[in-house]
C-alpha positions in Angstrom: -26.2 68.6 78.8 -25.4 65.3 78.2 -27.6 62.2 79.9 -24.8 61.4 82.1 -25.0 65.0 83.6 -28.5 64.8 84.1 -28.3 61.4 85.8 -25.3 62.6 87.7 -27.0 65.9 89.1 -29.8 64.0 90.6 -27.9 61.3 91.8 -25.3 63.8 93.4 -28.2 65.6 95.2 -29.6 62.3 96.8 -25.8 61.3 97.8 -24.9 64.9 99.4 -28.3 64.6 101.3 -27.3 61.6 102.7 -23.5 62.6 103.3 -25.3 65.7 105.1 -27.3 63.5 107.3 -24.3 61.6 108.7 -22.1 64.8 109.3 -24.9 66.3 111.3 -25.4 63.2 113.3 -21.6 62.8 113.6 -21.6 66.8 114.8 -24.2 66.0 117.3 -22.3 63.0 118.8 -19.3 65.4 119.3 -21.5 68.1 120.8 -22.8 65.6 123.5 -20.1 63.6 124.0 -19.9 64.8 127.5 -23.3 63.1 128.5 -23.7 60.6 125.7 -22.3 56.8 126.0 -20.8 56.5 122.5 -21.4 53.2 121.1 -18.5 52.2 118.9 -20.6 50.0 116.4 -23.1 53.1 116.0 -20.1 55.3 115.2 -18.2 52.7 113.1 -21.6 52.1 110.9 -21.8 55.9 110.4 -18.2 56.1 109.1 -19.0 53.0 107.0 -21.6 54.4 105.4 -20.1 57.7 105.0 -17.2 56.0 102.9 -19.4 54.1 101.0 -21.3 57.1 100.0 -18.1 59.0 98.9 -17.2 55.7 96.9 -20.6 55.8 95.4 -20.3 59.4 94.5 -16.8 58.5 92.9 -18.0 55.5 91.1 -20.9 57.8 89.4 -18.4 60.4 88.2 -15.9 57.8 87.1 -17.5 54.6 86.0 -20.9 56.1 84.5 -19.6 58.9 82.9 -18.6 56.5 80.0 -21.8 54.8 79.6 -23.0 55.6 76.0 -26.7 54.9 76.4 -28.5 55.4 79.3 -32.0 53.5 80.0 -34.6 54.2 82.2 -33.6 50.8 84.1 -30.2 52.2 84.1 -31.4 55.4 85.8 -33.9 54.0 87.9 -31.4 51.2 89.7 -28.9 54.1 90.1 -31.5 56.3 91.8 -32.8 53.3 93.9 -29.3 52.8 95.1 -28.9 56.4 96.0 -32.0 56.4 97.9 -31.2 53.4 99.8 -28.0 54.9 100.7 -29.9 57.9 102.1 -31.8 55.6 104.2 -28.7 53.7 105.1 -27.7 57.3 106.5 -30.9 58.2 107.9 -30.9 55.1 110.1 -27.4 54.7 111.4 -27.6 57.7 113.8 -30.6 58.6 115.8 -32.4 61.6 114.7 -32.5 63.7 117.8 -29.3 63.2 119.9 -29.2 64.5 123.6 -28.3 63.2 127.3 -31.0 60.6 127.2 -30.1 58.9 123.9 -29.1 55.3 124.3 -26.7 54.4 121.3 -26.8 50.7 122.1 -30.4 50.6 122.3 -30.7 52.7 118.8 -28.2 50.2 117.3 -30.2 47.1 118.2 -33.4 48.8 116.8 -31.9 49.5 113.6 -29.4 46.6 113.2 -31.5 44.4 110.7 -32.4 47.0 108.4 -28.8 48.3 108.1 -27.5 44.7 107.4 -30.4 44.3 105.0 -29.3 47.5 103.2 -25.7 46.0 103.2 -27.0 42.9 101.4 -29.5 44.5 99.0 -27.3 47.4 97.8 -24.3 45.5 96.1 -27.1 43.2 94.5 -28.7 46.4 92.9 -25.1 47.2 91.8 -25.2 43.8 90.0 -28.5 44.5 88.5 -27.4 47.7 87.1 -24.6 45.9 85.4 -27.2 42.8 84.1 -29.5 45.7 82.8 -26.3 46.2 80.1 -26.3 42.6 79.0 -24.8 39.0 80.1 -21.7 40.5 78.3 -21.4 43.3 80.6 -21.6 40.6 83.7 -19.0 38.3 82.1 -16.7 41.5 81.5 -16.9 42.3 85.5 -13.3 41.3 87.0 -12.8 39.1 89.9 -12.6 42.0 92.4 -15.9 43.5 91.8 -17.5 39.9 91.9 -16.1 39.4 95.3 -16.6 42.7 96.7 -20.4 42.2 95.7 -20.7 38.7 96.8 -19.1 39.2 99.7 -21.0 42.2 100.8 -24.2 40.5 100.4 -22.9 37.4 102.1 -22.0 39.6 105.2 -25.0 41.8 105.1 -27.1 38.3 105.4 -24.8 37.3 108.3 -25.2 40.5 110.2 -28.9 40.3 109.5 -29.5 36.9 110.9 -27.1 37.0 113.9 -27.7 39.1 117.0 -23.7 38.4 118.1 -22.2 41.7 119.0 -18.7 40.1 118.6 -19.9 39.2 114.8 -21.0 42.6 114.3 -18.1 44.1 115.5 -15.7 41.9 113.1 -18.0 42.8 110.3 -18.0 46.6 111.1 -14.0 46.7 111.6 -13.5 44.4 108.8 -15.9 46.1 106.4 -13.9 49.4 107.2 -10.7 47.9 106.8 -11.7 46.7 103.4 -13.1 49.7 102.4 -10.2 51.6 103.4 -7.9 49.6 101.6 -10.0 49.7 98.6 -10.0 53.6 98.8 -6.1 53.5 99.1 -5.6 51.3 95.8 -8.0 53.4 93.9 -6.0 56.9 95.3 -3.1 55.5 92.9 -5.2 54.5 89.9 -7.1 58.2 89.4 
């Protein structure tokens, strides 16, 4: 087995567990839909994190596959990124859903950690590129820089503001941007 195959297996396991966590939470929302007051920000976050997990897995398979040399630093950063995504997935929906679950209250209780991860996660991605050297950072295209810095800024904005309107714009805008990115990538594969 190549270094990439070992790395991709462990990362895929963590990402798979995170995807499972979100899907089981969404299934519980469907199960309790008649007695539960659905909160669109919570559902929006769950869908957003699910899509980010899929994009991360896609990047593992397609971007890092061609990495010639793997260092412990690269593995460590990618593993921390995957673990961070798992925590994101675990926080976004309550663990035990039932008739007494208050989704708006849950959102408020996890809002700051959700937005902190939104700010930290792309910074970790840039750190992974930096481990490969300054030339790798210089070679990144403008879209990667824009996406990463915008995510950091939006994460910080959401972290420091409690405005539901701002959060709604962030979640809806992030979903639109991510779906557009995925749509563009469909034709590049």
